[in-house]
DRENKOLLO-528369 format. One line per 10 residues: number of its first residue (from 1); for each residue x, y, z of N, C-alpha, C, O. Coordinates in pm, 1 decimal, padded with zeros to 6 digits. Atoms other than C-alpha are relative to their C-alpha. Layout:
N
NUM = X:Y:Z:X:Y:Z:X:Y:Z:X:Y:Z; ...
END
This chain:
114
1 = 00074.1:-00094.0:00089.4:00006.0:-01610.1:00088.7:00014.5:00152.8:00083.3:00033.5:00262.0:00029.7; 00000.5:-00132.6:-00101.2:00008.0:-01347.7:00390.6:00156.2:00078.5:-00037.0:00179.9:00199.0:-00028.6; -00147.2:-00048.5:00010.5:00396.1:-01319.1:00305.0:-00010.3:00096.0:-00139.6:00050.3:00202.4:-00151.7; -00004.5:-00075.9:00123.4:00320.0:-01193.8:-00039.2:-00088.6:00137.3:00007.2:-00058.3:00246.6:-00040.5; 00071.0:-00139.3:-00033.0:00046.3:-00951.6:00071.3:00061.8:00123.2:00071.4:00034.9:00242.0:00053.7; -00080.7:-00091.2:-00060.1:00302.0:-00809.1:00310.3:00092.9:00053.4:-00076.0:00120.9:00173.2:-00069.9; -00097.3:-00069.8:00097.6:00550.9:-00771.5:00055.5:-00050.6:00087.3:-00087.0:00029.0:00169.7:-00132.0; 00060.9:-00102.6:00093.1:00308.1:-00576.2:-00167.1:-00056.7:00088.8:00071.8:-00090.8:00192.0:00014.0; 00015.7:-00133.7:-00063.4:00211.8:-00365.9:00098.2:00125.3:00111.5:00050.1:00114.6:00229.2:00084.3; -00079.6:-00084.9:-00007.6:00548.7:-00265.1:00144.1:00075.1:00061.2:-00093.4:00169.3:00134.4:-00063.2
11 = -00036.2:-00066.3:00121.4:00625.3:-00161.9:-00187.4:-00067.7:00122.8:-00029.3:-00184.2:00144.1:00004.1; 00073.1:-00114.7:00033.6:00565.0:00165.4:-00319.2:-00130.8:-00035.0:-00121.4:-00118.6:-00123.8:-00205.8; 00097.6:-00000.5:00105.3:00237.7:00202.4:-00535.7:00067.8:00027.5:-00137.8:00022.5:-00015.2:-00244.0; -00048.4:-00015.3:00144.3:00475.3:00326.2:-00805.2:00110.9:-00061.5:-00037.6:00189.0:-00022.3:-00124.3; -00105.8:00108.2:00038.0:00701.5:00042.9:-00804.7:-00053.9:-00094.9:-00105.9:-00159.5:-00157.2:-00094.5; 00067.0:00057.0:00105.1:00673.6:-00114.9:-01132.8:00063.3:-00141.4:-00006.7:00082.0:-00196.6:-00115.2; -00054.6:00137.5:00023.5:00828.7:-00459.6:-01027.1:-00093.8:-00109.6:00016.4:-00201.4:-00102.4:00075.8; 00090.4:00135.6:00054.8:00690.8:-00800.7:-01119.3:-00081.5:-00027.1:00097.1:-00198.5:-00042.2:00062.2; 00072.6:00025.2:-00129.7:00564.0:-00866.1:-00761.9:-00125.4:00079.3:00010.0:-00233.4:00024.4:00032.0; 00092.9:-00080.3:-00005.7:00361.0:-00554.6:-00764.9:-00091.3:-00023.1:-00123.0:-00213.0:-00036.3:-00109.3
21 = 00099.8:00027.7:00134.7:00229.5:-00609.8:-01139.0:-00097.6:-00110.3:00039.5:-00219.6:-00095.1:00046.0; 00091.0:00121.3:-00024.9:00109.2:-00957.1:-01048.4:-00115.4:00041.1:00111.7:-00228.6:-00007.2:00108.1; 00095.0:-00049.5:-00115.2:-00067.2:-00791.6:-00743.6:-00121.8:00064.2:-00066.2:-00236.8:00024.0:-00048.1; 00082.1:-00085.4:00088.9:-00236.8:-00538.2:-00977.5:-00096.4:-00114.4:-00092.0:-00218.8:-00119.8:-00080.6; 00075.4:00100.8:00084.4:-00340.3:-00829.0:-01232.5:-00102.8:-00074.4:00081.2:-00217.4:-00092.0:00040.1; 00080.6:00097.9:-00073.6:-00479.0:-01045.2:-00959.3:-00119.2:00076.4:00072.1:-00228.6:00023.1:00090.6; 00111.2:-00086.7:-00050.7:-00680.7:-00762.8:-00800.6:-00106.7:00048.9:-00119.2:-00227.2:00062.6:-00098.1; 00084.0:-00021.5:00122.8:-00819.6:-00673.0:-01145.7:-00094.2:-00112.4:-00041.4:-00214.1:-00100.5:-00066.7; 00055.5:00151.2:00023.5:-00900.8:-01040.0:-01213.3:-00146.0:-00016.6:00125.9:-00260.8:-00052.6:00100.1; 00106.2:00015.5:-00101.9:-01110.4:-01042.4:-00886.5:-00099.7:00102.8:-00016.2:-00216.4:00074.3:00010.9
31 = 00114.4:-00102.6:-00007.1:-01290.2:-00702.9:-00942.5:-00072.1:-00022.7:-00145.1:-00192.3:00001.7:-00155.8; 00068.7:00018.0:00160.1:-01373.0:-00779.4:-01332.3:-00066.8:-00120.1:-00013.9:-00000.9:-00223.3:-00026.9; 00045.9:00144.4:00018.2:-01639.5:-01046.9:-01363.5:00027.0:-00056.2:-00156.2:00018.8:-00176.8:-00179.7; -00040.4:00047.7:00126.1:-01542.7:-01063.8:-01738.8:00117.4:-00059.4:-00007.3:00140.1:-00102.9:-00120.2; -00117.4:00052.1:00021.6:-01199.2:-01199.3:-01666.7:-00037.9:-00141.0:00099.8:00048.7:-00228.5:00102.3; 00017.5:00100.7:-00054.5:-01364.8:-01460.3:-01442.0:-00079.6:-00094.7:-00070.1:-00040.2:-00211.3:-00067.1; 00094.4:00068.2:00073.4:-01638.3:-01597.8:-01645.3:-00047.0:00065.0:-00129.1:-00151.6:00033.8:-00185.9; 00021.8:-00088.4:00138.2:-01644.1:-01376.0:-01943.5:00020.6:-00071.0:-00134.2:00094.9:-00166.3:-00157.4; -00067.6:00084.6:00148.1:-01634.4:-01467.7:-02306.5:00103.2:00055.3:-00052.0:00130.5:00171.2:-00021.0; -00125.3:-00012.8:00066.6:-01327.3:-01471.1:-02514.6:-00011.6:-00007.0:-00143.9:-00073.7:-00086.4:-00214.6
41 = -00010.9:-00007.2:00151.7:-01236.8:-01346.0:-02846.4:00122.8:00043.9:-00052.1:00157.4:00159.7:-00028.6; -00163.0:-00046.2:00026.7:-00872.2:-01337.5:-02999.2:-00040.9:00099.6:-00125.2:-00106.9:00062.7:-00222.4; -00006.6:-00117.2:00089.2:-00859.2:-00998.6:-03194.6:00099.9:00008.3:-00102.2:00076.6:00051.3:-00215.2; -00140.0:-00006.8:00074.3:-00498.2:-01028.4:-03327.8:00104.7:-00090.5:00049.0:00122.2:-00099.5:00170.5; -00116.2:00064.9:-00023.0:-00213.5:-01244.3:-03329.2:00074.8:-00003.3:-00113.7:00051.6:-00092.8:-00194.9; -00061.3:00024.6:00099.1:00027.5:-01173.4:-03568.5:00123.7:00131.4:00048.5:00110.5:00222.2:00130.6; -00094.1:-00127.9:-00018.6:00364.8:-00950.2:-03590.2:00045.2:00001.7:00153.4:00093.4:00107.9:00192.9; -00044.4:-00018.9:-00140.2:00446.5:-01011.6:-03226.0:-00103.4:00053.8:00103.3:-00080.8:00052.2:00224.3; 00120.0:-00052.9:-00074.1:00118.7:-00861.4:-03098.9:-00120.8:-00097.9:00007.8:-00171.7:-00153.1:-00089.7; 00115.3:00083.5:-00020.2:-00155.8:-01056.6:-02942.0:-00104.0:00079.4:00062.9:-00075.2:00135.5:00168.7
51 = 00116.8:-00096.3:-00062.7:-00479.1:-00869.0:-02859.2:-00116.5:-00085.2:00002.9:-00141.3:-00147.2:-00100.5; 00126.7:00064.8:-00020.5:-00812.1:-01035.9:-02717.8:-00100.2:00101.7:00061.8:-00070.5:00211.2:00109.4; 00089.5:-00073.2:-00075.4:-01114.4:-00911.2:-02588.8:-00078.6:-00122.0:00115.8:-00085.2:-00242.4:00091.2; 00083.4:00073.4:-00083.5:-01321.6:-01051.1:-02284.2:-00093.6:00083.5:00057.2:-00065.0:00196.9:00095.5; 00108.5:-00094.8:-00014.4:-01660.2:-00933.2:-02202.3:-00113.3:-00124.4:00071.3:-00110.0:-00247.2:00063.3; 00116.5:00065.3:-00064.0:-01974.5:-01041.6:-02005.7:-00116.9:00112.1:-00008.7:-00091.3:00221.4:00041.8; 00088.5:-00069.1:00031.0:-02299.8:-00879.1:-02102.7:00050.1:00143.1:-00058.6:00112.3:00134.9:-00164.5; -00041.3:-00099.1:00062.8:-02224.4:-00523.7:-02176.9:00127.6:00060.4:00031.6:00166.4:00162.3:-00025.7; -00113.6:-00045.9:-00045.6:-01901.2:-00491.2:-01988.9:00095.4:-00082.2:-00082.2:00077.4:-00200.1:-00112.7; -00111.9:00061.5:00065.9:-01581.7:-00554.2:-02172.6:00142.4:00028.8:00018.3:00161.3:00141.0:00065.3
61 = -00160.7:-00059.2:-00001.1:-01182.1:-00528.6:-02174.4:00040.4:-00038.8:-00114.9:-00028.2:-00120.2:-00176.7; -00094.6:00020.7:00097.2:-00932.8:-00541.3:-02438.0:00133.8:-00002.9:00048.2:00177.6:00081.5:00126.3; -00137.9:00017.2:-00071.9:-00592.5:-00661.0:-02364.9:00090.8:-00020.3:-00134.7:00074.1:-00113.5:-00213.4; -00085.4:-00009.4:00105.7:-00318.4:-00570.2:-02618.7:00146.9:-00028.1:00059.4:00190.6:00031.6:00157.8; -00156.8:00032.2:-00040.7:00040.3:-00706.7:-02574.1:00091.0:-00010.0:-00121.9:00073.4:-00084.8:-00218.1; -00105.8:00013.6:00098.4:00344.2:-00637.7:-02775.0:00121.6:-00069.4:00061.8:00199.7:-00024.9:00145.9; -00108.1:00078.3:-00022.8:00572.2:-00917.8:-02758.3:00107.4:00010.9:-00054.9:00194.5:-00071.6:-00027.1; -00117.0:-00042.1:00073.9:00823.0:-00762.3:-02979.8:00089.0:00057.0:00053.9:00084.1:00072.0:00176.0; -00093.3:-00097.6:-00067.7:01120.0:-00555.8:-02937.5:00005.8:00124.4:-00075.4:00101.6:00201.5:-00069.2; 00025.1:-00117.9:00081.3:00993.8:-00294.4:-03167.8:-00133.8:00055.1:00032.4:-00231.0:-00015.8:00058.5
71 = 00119.8:-00067.6:-00000.9:00739.2:-00009.3:-03138.0:-00121.1:-00068.0:-00093.8:-00085.8:-00117.8:-00200.7; 00118.7:00051.2:00059.8:00396.4:-00131.2:-03264.9:-00110.3:00102.9:-00012.9:-00118.0:00192.7:00071.0; 00136.9:-00059.3:00002.2:00072.1:00023.8:-03370.4:-00101.6:-00114.7:-00072.9:-00131.5:-00098.9:-00191.3; 00072.5:00123.2:00039.8:-00137.2:-00293.3:-03431.2:-00138.0:00050.7:-00110.7:-00189.3:00162.0:-00099.1; 00094.5:-00004.7:00082.4:-00402.1:-00309.4:-03697.7:-00118.1:-00019.5:00058.9:-00189.0:-00102.8:00002.4; 00111.4:00044.7:-00099.0:-00686.9:-00309.7:-03418.3:-00068.2:00151.5:00023.4:-00008.2:00255.0:00052.2; 00088.2:-00131.1:-00017.9:-00970.1:-00043.7:-03395.6:-00060.6:-00031.1:00152.9:-00123.3:-00135.8:00168.5; 00085.4:00027.1:-00097.0:-01098.2:-00015.2:-03038.7:-00003.2:00137.7:00080.3:00084.5:00223.5:00070.0; 00024.8:-00137.3:-00067.4:-01233.6:00269.2:-02813.2:00007.1:-00033.2:00155.3:-00034.7:-00143.4:00190.7; 00006.9:00033.3:-00146.4:-01188.3:00281.8:-02426.2:00098.6:00068.7:00059.1:00151.0:00168.1:00008.8
81 = -00102.7:-00095.3:-00089.9:-00954.4:00393.0:-02159.5:00059.8:-00115.2:00085.8:00003.2:-00204.4:00148.9; -00105.1:00083.1:-00064.9:-00646.8:00226.2:-02027.0:-00025.8:-00006.8:00155.1:-00046.5:00088.5:00230.2; 00033.1:00011.0:-00168.1:-00700.0:00071.8:-01671.7:00125.2:-00047.7:00069.9:00158.4:-00011.5:00182.8; -00140.4:00038.5:-00054.1:-00361.5:-00106.6:-01631.4:00065.1:-00032.3:-00131.0:00017.4:-00070.6:-00237.8; -00115.5:00024.6:00116.8:-00046.0:-00134.7:-01837.1:00130.8:-00013.8:00084.2:00146.2:00015.0:00202.9; -00141.8:00041.7:-00047.4:00315.2:-00239.7:-01791.9:00051.6:00161.4:-00014.9:00159.3:00174.9:00043.2; -00040.8:-00145.5:-00020.4:00370.2:00164.7:-01834.7:-00101.0:00043.1:00095.7:-00213.0:00062.2:00048.4; 00076.9:-00047.9:-00107.1:00208.1:00274.3:-01512.4:-00079.6:00153.3:-00051.8:-00197.1:00184.9:-00033.1; 00031.4:-00118.9:00026.3:00200.4:00621.3:-01657.0:-00115.1:00025.2:-00100.0:-00162.2:00138.2:-00112.8; 00107.0:-00003.5:00094.1:-00069.0:00539.4:-01925.1:-00135.6:-00033.6:00054.6:-00228.3:-00033.4:-00026.4
91 = 00095.6:00034.2:-00063.7:-00325.2:00443.0:-01682.7:-00115.4:00116.8:-00000.4:-00095.2:00229.0:00046.2; 00101.5:-00136.7:00021.7:-00652.8:00659.0:-01757.6:00002.0:00055.8:-00142.4:-00085.6:00130.1:-00186.6; -00030.6:-00055.8:00141.7:-00515.3:00729.5:-02108.3:-00143.1:-00045.3:-00110.4:-00188.2:-00159.8:-00113.8; 00103.0:00009.0:00088.9:-00796.1:00748.6:-02360.8:00028.0:-00059.1:-00128.8:00100.6:00009.1:-00201.1; -00010.4:00059.6:00130.0:-00802.4:00506.7:-02670.8:-00094.0:00051.8:-00095.6:-00210.6:00017.0:-00077.3; 00129.6:-00027.6:00108.3:-01002.0:00662.0:-02973.5:00005.4:-00099.2:-00113.2:-00101.7:-00135.5:-00161.7; 00014.6:00089.1:00099.2:-00905.2:00429.0:-03230.2:00098.6:-00106.6:00019.4:00061.3:-00217.2:00058.3; -00094.3:00083.3:-00016.8:-00565.9:00269.0:-03222.8:00100.3:-00004.0:00095.3:00132.3:00110.9:00125.9; -00094.0:-00032.8:-00106.4:-00318.2:00226.2:-02970.4:00145.7:-00048.1:-00017.8:00166.0:-00168.4:-00034.5; -00132.4:00025.5:00010.8:00056.1:00235.2:-02996.3:00052.8:-00047.2:00128.4:00016.5:00001.3:00235.6
101 = -00076.9:00080.2:-00091.5:00276.2:00008.0:-02788.1:00141.8:00016.2:-00022.7:00174.7:00025.3:-00141.0; -00147.0:-00009.0:-00011.8:00664.8:00039.4:-02703.4:00026.0:-00163.7:00001.4:-00058.9:-00249.4:00025.6; -00049.2:00142.3:-00023.8:00857.8:-00284.2:-02705.3:-00037.5:-00066.5:00134.0:-00016.4:-00009.2:00240.9; 00034.2:00075.5:-00119.4:00734.1:-00539.1:-02459.4:-00098.9:00065.3:00095.6:-00091.2:00054.8:00218.0; 00085.2:-00081.6:-00081.5:00461.7:-00327.8:-02344.0:-00153.6:-00058.4:-00028.9:-00188.0:-00100.0:-00139.5; 00144.5:00070.5:-00001.0:00090.4:-00453.7:-02272.9:-00087.3:00097.5:00083.5:-00047.2:00146.2:00189.2; 00093.2:-00062.1:-00050.9:-00221.4:-00266.7:-02196.7:-00123.8:-00079.0:00030.2:-00136.8:-00186.6:-00028.0; 00118.9:00029.0:-00013.7:-00568.2:-00329.6:-02058.6:-00089.2:00100.0:-00011.5:-00070.9:00196.0:00063.3; 00088.6:-00111.2:00016.7:-00850.2:-00114.4:-02170.4:-00145.2:-00037.0:00029.4:-00200.4:-00131.6:-00026.7; 00160.0:00026.4:-00013.6:-01212.5:-00102.9:-02041.2:-00081.0:00049.6:-00138.6:-00109.5:00168.1:-00155.8
111 = 00045.8:-00034.2:00129.2:-01369.4:-00114.0:-02395.8:-00141.7:00089.3:00004.4:-00225.8:00083.9:00094.2; 00146.0:-00100.2:00012.9:-01661.4:00149.2:-02510.6:-00044.2:-00061.0:-00143.7:00023.7:-00098.7:-00239.2; 00036.9:00032.4:00138.8:-01895.6:00061.1:-02769.7:-00019.1:-00128.0:-00055.6:00042.6:-00211.1:00011.0; -00001.3:00151.9:00077.6:-01971.3:-00266.1:-02993.7:00136.3:-00031.1:-00020.8:00167.9:-00136.6:-00075.9
END
């Protein structure tokens, strides 16, 4: 385990390698209670898109994954801010209604509102 931590420390914070991505996901799961013990609801599963929500109390996340080789804008309405994604440049981006995804892109957004 220490070897993995050392390798993550050596990589640039802007490095989009799969090892660094896994480290970000592990950190997010550690920091967000809704990913540890929260409720789950599938929001969409069609056309190569998988979307689901995880929440606990009034705190929630929406995960949207484009598993296809095409650009998509899923028929899914949500509001929030992207906190992690496969495209690191999207972190902090606000989602007002719909989210568009490039091929094989995924985002995790801190949800707002019901």
